[in-house]
C-alpha positions in Angstrom: 0.8 -21.6 -7.8 -0.3 -24.3 -10.2 -1.9 -23.0 -13.4 -5.5 -24.1 -14.1 -5.8 -27.4 -15.9 -7.9 -25.7 -18.7 -5.1 -23.2 -19.5 -3.0 -25.1 -22.0 -5.9 -26.9 -23.8 -7.8 -23.6 -24.2 -5.0 -21.7 -25.9 -3.7 -24.6 -28.0 -7.2 -25.2 -29.3 -7.6 -21.5 -30.2 -4.3 -21.6 -32.1 -5.3 -24.8 -33.9 -8.6 -23.3 -34.9 -6.8 -20.2 -36.1 -4.4 -22.3 -38.3 -7.3 -24.0 -40.0 -9.4 -20.8 -40.3 -6.6 -18.7 -41.7 -4.1 -20.7 -43.6 -6.3 -23.8 -44.2 -9.0 -21.7 -45.8 -6.5 -19.7 -47.9 -5.1 -22.9 -49.2 -8.5 -24.4 -49.9 -10.0 -21.4 -51.7 -6.9 -20.7 -53.8 -6.0 -17.4 -52.3 -2.6 -18.7 -51.1 -1.6 -19.8 -54.6 -2.7 -16.5 -56.1 -0.7 -14.7 -53.4 2.5 -16.6 -54.1 2.1 -16.2 -57.8 1.6 -12.4 -57.4 4.6 -12.0 -55.2 6.8 -14.0 -57.6 5.6 -12.4 -60.8 5.2 -8.8 -59.5 1.8 -8.4 -61.1 -1.6 -8.4 -59.2 -4.6 -10.2 -60.8 -5.9 -6.8 -61.9 -2.6 -6.1 -63.7 -1.4 -3.5 -61.0 2.4 -3.7 -60.6 3.8 -5.1 -57.4 7.2 -3.8 -56.4 9.4 -6.8 -55.6 12.9 -5.4 -55.4 13.9 -4.0 -52.0 17.3 -5.4 -51.0 18.4 -7.3 -54.1 18.4 -10.5 -52.0 15.7 -12.9 -53.2 15.4 -14.7 -49.8 14.5 -11.3 -48.2 12.6 -9.6 -51.0 10.3 -12.5 -51.7 8.8 -12.8 -48.2 8.5 -9.0 -48.1 6.7 -9.1 -51.5 4.3 -11.7 -50.1 3.3 -9.5 -47.2 3.0 -6.4 -49.3 0.8 -8.2 -51.8 -1.4 -9.5 -49.0 -1.9 -6.2 -47.3 -2.1 -4.0 -50.4 -5.6 -5.3 -51.4 -6.9 -4.5 -47.9 -5.9 -0.9 -47.7 -5.8 0.6 -51.2 -9.5 1.5 -51.1 -10.4 3.5 -47.9 -13.9 3.1 -46.6 -14.4 -0.5 -48.0 -14.9 -3.5 -45.6 -11.4 -4.6 -46.2 -9.9 -1.3 -45.2 -12.1 -0.8 -42.2 -11.3 -4.4 -41.0 -7.6 -3.6 -41.3 -8.0 -0.3 -39.3 -9.8 -2.1 -36.5 -7.2 -4.9 -36.4 -4.3 -2.5 -36.3 -6.0 -0.7 -33.4 -6.1 -4.0 -31.4 -2.4 -4.5 -32.2 -1.6 -1.3 -30.3 -2.6 -3.0 -27.1 -1.1 -6.4 -27.9 2.2 -5.0 -29.0 2.4 -2.8 -25.9 1.8 -5.9 -23.7 4.8 -7.7 -25.3 7.0 -4.6 -24.7 5.9 -4.3 -21.1 6.5 -8.0 -20.4 9.9 -8.1 -22.2 11.3 -5.2 -20.1 10.6 -6.7 -16.7 13.6 -7.6 -14.5 13.0 -11.3 -14.7 10.8 -11.9 -17.7 9.8 -15.5 -18.5 12.3 -16.8 -21.0 9.7 -17.2 -23.8 8.5 -13.6 -23.3 11.9 -11.9 -23.5 11.8 -10.9 -27.2 9.0 -8.5 -28.0 10.3 -8.3 -31.6 10.1 -12.0 -32.1 6.4 -12.1 -31.1 5.4 -9.0 -33.0 7.1 -10.1 -36.3 5.6 -13.6 -35.8 2.0 -12.4 -35.8 2.6 -9.7 -38.4 3.9 -12.4 -40.8 1.6 -15.4 -40.0 -1.6 -13.9 -38.4 -2.3 -12.6 -34.9 -4.9 -15.2 -34.2 -2.4 -18.0 -34.8 0.4 -16.7 -32.6 -1.5 -14.7 -29.9 -2.9 -17.8 -28.1 0.6 -19.2 -27.8 1.9 -15.9 -26.3 -1.2 -15.8 -24.0 -0.4 -19.3 -22.8 3.2 -18.4 -21.9 2.2 -15.0 -20.4 -0.6 -16.4 -18.1 1.4 -19.4 -17.1 4.4 -17.2 -16.1 2.0 -15.2 -13.8 0.8 -18.4 -12.1 4.3 -19.7 -11.7 6.0 -16.6 -10.3 3.8 -13.5 -10.4 5.7 -11.4 -7.9 9.1 -11.6 -9.5 7.9 -11.4 -13.1 5.9 -8.2 -12.4 8.8 -6.1 -11.3 9.9 -3.4 -13.8 13.1 -1.3 -13.5 11.9 2.3 -12.7 13.5 3.8 -15.8 12.0 1.2 -18.0 8.5 1.7 -16.6 8.6 5.4 -16.9 9.6 5.2 -20.5 6.6 3.1 -21.3 4.1 6.0 -21.7 6.4 7.6 -24.2 6.6 4.4 -26.2 2.8 4.1 -26.0 2.5 7.6 -27.5 5.0 6.7 -30.3 3.1 3.5 -31.0 0.1 5.5 -32.0 2.1 6.6 -35.0 2.7 3.0 -36.1 -0.3 2.8 -38.4 0.6 5.9 -40.3 2.7 4.4 -43.0 0.2 1.6 -43.4 -3.0 3.6 -43.6 -2.2 7.2 -44.5 -0.8 6.8 -48.1 -4.0 5.2 -49.4 -6.2 7.8 -47.5 -4.2 10.6 -49.2 -4.7 9.1 -52.7 -1.1 7.9 -53.1 0.0 5.9 -56.1 0.2 2.0 -55.8 4.0 2.2 -55.5 3.8 4.8 -52.7 1.3 2.6 -50.9 3.5 -0.4 -51.2 6.5 1.5 -49.9 4.4 2.6 -46.9 3.6 -1.1 -46.2 7.3 -1.9 -46.2 7.9 1.0 -43.7 5.2 -0.4 -41.6 7.1 -3.7 -41.3 9.9 -1.8 -39.6 7.8 -0.2 -36.9 8.1 -3.0 -34.3 11.9 -2.6 -34.3 11.5 1.2 -34.1 9.2 1.0 -31.1 11.5 -1.4 -29.2 14.6 0.7 -30.0 12.7 3.8 -28.8 11.8 2.1 -25.5 15.5 1.2 -24.9 16.7 4.8 -25.7 13.8 6.4 -23.8 14.6 4.2 -20.7 18.1 5.5 -20.7 17.0 9.1 -21.1 14.4 8.7 -18.3 17.0 7.4 -15.8 17.6 10.9 -14.4 13.9 11.7 -14.4 13.2 8.4 -12.6 15.7 9.3 -9.9 14.2 12.7 -9.1 10.5 12.4 -9.8 8.1 10.7 -7.4 4.7 12.2 -7.9 2.0 12.1 -10.5 0.5 9.2 -12.5 3.3 9.5 -15.0 5.9 8.7 -12.3 3.9 6.5 -9.9 1.8 4.4 -12.3 3.6 4.5 -15.7 2.4 1.0 -16.8 -1.2 2.0 -16.1 -0.7 5.2 -18.1 0.8 3.3 -21.0 -2.0 0.8 -21.1 -4.6 3.6 -20.9 -3.0 5.4 -23.8 -3.1 2.4 -26.2 -6.4 1.1 -24.8 -8.2 4.4 -25.3 -6.8 4.7 -28.8 -7.9 1.2 -29.6 -11.4 1.8 -28.2 -11.9 5.1 -30.0 -10.8 3.6 -33.3 -13.2 0.6 -32.9 -16.0 3.1 -32.2 -15.1 5.1 -35.2 -15.1 2.0 -37.5 -18.5 0.9 -36.1 -19.9 4.4 -36.4 -18.7 4.7 -40.0 -20.6 1.6 -40.9 -23.7 2.5 -39.0 -24.0 6.2 -39.8 -21.6 7.5 -42.5 -21.2 4.8 -45.1 -22.5 5.5 -48.6 -22.7 1.8 -49.5 -25.9 0.1 -48.7 -24.1 -3.3 -48.8 -21.7 -2.3 -46.0 -23.1 -3.5 -42.7 -21.6 -4.7 -39.4 -22.5 -8.3 -40.5 -20.7 -7.8 -43.8 -17.7 -6.3 -42.0 -17.2 -8.8 -39.2 -18.7 -12.1 -40.2 -16.9 -14.2 -42.8 -18.6 -14.9 -46.1 -16.8 -17.7 -48.0 -18.7 -17.1 -51.2 -16.9 -13.8 -51.8 -13.6 -15.5 -52.8 -14.0 -16.4 -56.5 -11.0 -17.7 -58.4 -10.4 -15.8 -61.7 -11.7 -12.5 -60.4 -9.5 -9.4 -60.2 -10.4 -8.9 -56.5 -9.5 -12.5 -55.4 -6.6 -11.3 -53.2 -8.7 -8.6 -51.6 -11.6 -11.0 -50.9 -9.3 -13.7 -49.6 -7.4 -11.3 -47.3 -10.7 -9.9 -45.9 -11.8 -13.4 -45.1 -8.5 -14.1 -43.4 -8.7 -11.0 -41.2 -12.4 -11.6 -40.3 -11.4 -15.0 -38.9 -8.3 -13.4 -37.4 -10.5 -10.8 -35.6 -13.0 -13.3 -34.3 -10.3 -15.5 -32.8 -8.4 -12.5 -31.3 -11.6 -11.6 -29.5 -11.9 -15.1 -28.1 -8.2 -15.3 -27.2 -8.3 -11.9 -25.4 -11.3 -12.9 -23.4 -9.7 -16.2 -22.3 -6.4 -14.3 -21.6 -8.2 -11.8 -19.5 -10.2 -14.4 -17.6 -7.1 -16.3 -16.5 -5.4 -13.0 -15.5 -8.3 -12.0 -13.4 -8.4 -15.4 -11.8 -4.7 -15.2 -11.0 -5.1 -11.8 -9.4 -8.0 -13.0 -7.3 -5.8 -15.8 -5.9 -2.9 -13.4 -5.3 -4.9 -11.1 -3.1 -6.5 -14.1 -1.4 -10.0 -13.5 -2.8 -10.4 -16.4 -5.2 -14.1 -16.2 -5.3 -14.5 -12.4 -4.9 -15.8 -10.8 -8.0 -14.0 -12.7 -10.8 -17.3 -13.4 -12.5 -18.4 -9.8 -12.2 -15.0 -8.5 -13.5 -15.1 -10.9 -16.4 -18.6 -9.7 -17.3 -17.3 -6.1 -17.3 -14.5 -7.3 -19.6 -17.0 -9.0 -22.0 -19.1 -5.8 -22.1 -16.1 -3.6 -22.8 -15.0 -6.0 -25.6 -18.5 -6.0 -27.1 -18.7 -2.2 -27.1 -15.1 -0.9 -27.5 -13.4 -3.9 -29.1 -10.9 -6.6 -27.8 -8.2 -4.1 -27.2 -10.2 -2.3 -24.6 -11.3 -5.5 -22.9 -7.7 -6.8 -22.7 -6.4 -3.5 -21.3 -9.0 -3.8 -18.5 -7.7 -7.2 -17.5 -4.1 -6.1 -17.8 -4.7 -3.1 -15.6 -6.5 -5.2 -13.1 -3.7 -7.7 -12.9 -1.3 -4.9 -12.1 -1.2 -3.6 -8.5 -4.0 -1.1 -9.4 -6.5 -3.9 -9.2 -5.7 -4.6 -5.6 -6.0 -0.9 -4.7 -9.4 -0.6 -6.3 -10.8 -3.8 -4.7 -9.6 -2.7 -1.3 -11.2 0.7 -1.7 -14.5 -0.9 -2.7 -14.3 -3.1 0.3 -13.7 -0.2 2.7 -16.6 1.7 1.0 -18.9 -1.2 1.6 -17.9 -1.5 5.3 -18.4 2.2 5.8 -22.0 1.8 4.7 -22.5 -1.2 6.9 -22.7 -3.7 4.1 
């Protein structure tokens, strides 16, 4: 089946806007220069020390130092806009990263989707909003080109996915817990480095778990865990992402002690906050980066979901049956529970569960004479 003509321009445009909004602004407001100077000198603008020696190899240590310097300002003060923005973004990544693992473990994955690690490290290092539209383009295009083959999962791989989903819930721990526990700057920075290893840990766990589950897969045939493991995995990460988003929003609305912390302050970019020469320039610049990151992730997820819903409708020969209504549900879920929940809805619908639900609804309507 031919992909929609709007598919490629949509995602390429989102990626281009992300590049300008993320890296273009960082270069223009001076945050990028400050970040590079901090990583090279090992000293933050507020004179806090930055650990720069990890392997003894400059070509490895310097990029790690850049990432640590960038993330450190966002999460060293729990309860601030920068920290809450980071928490919400990490929750969305639970869903996005699980999607890459699911697609990479299929029997015949699209060539560009085979490496979950490559995609995860790409957006961890350059920005989710910059890379996710490219992944979404390849993902949706693969579904239009050969949905039946690309959706097959080896049984042992699929039944290991819920276990990997549970493990992935621990991924944010080294990133967020040290600061919340009042750790020292050095300990927080070590936690950041550990966080950078978590994509490899999750993929390795999926491989080992799939081997361990081979006997279980051969003997078990009942229960959601056995019959709908992909659905279970997506529900685990989707629920965690939704609850985290609600917790962040609730914290701003009901629990914050700062009168200046509002949802507008948290989610809408304010370019005046980045002032060169101030001690918090990296923190303000990183917050601005992630605010644009989050906005474009929302837009990309909605576009991704819309095309998946459209593809599913064509697959079950109902091209005009409920796509608009389903997309409206996805928009509402995204608005209330965050982009992770909205994307999970589309991913679940695109799996076989969507056809079952639609057929059940049709039978119910016929039984009532509608």
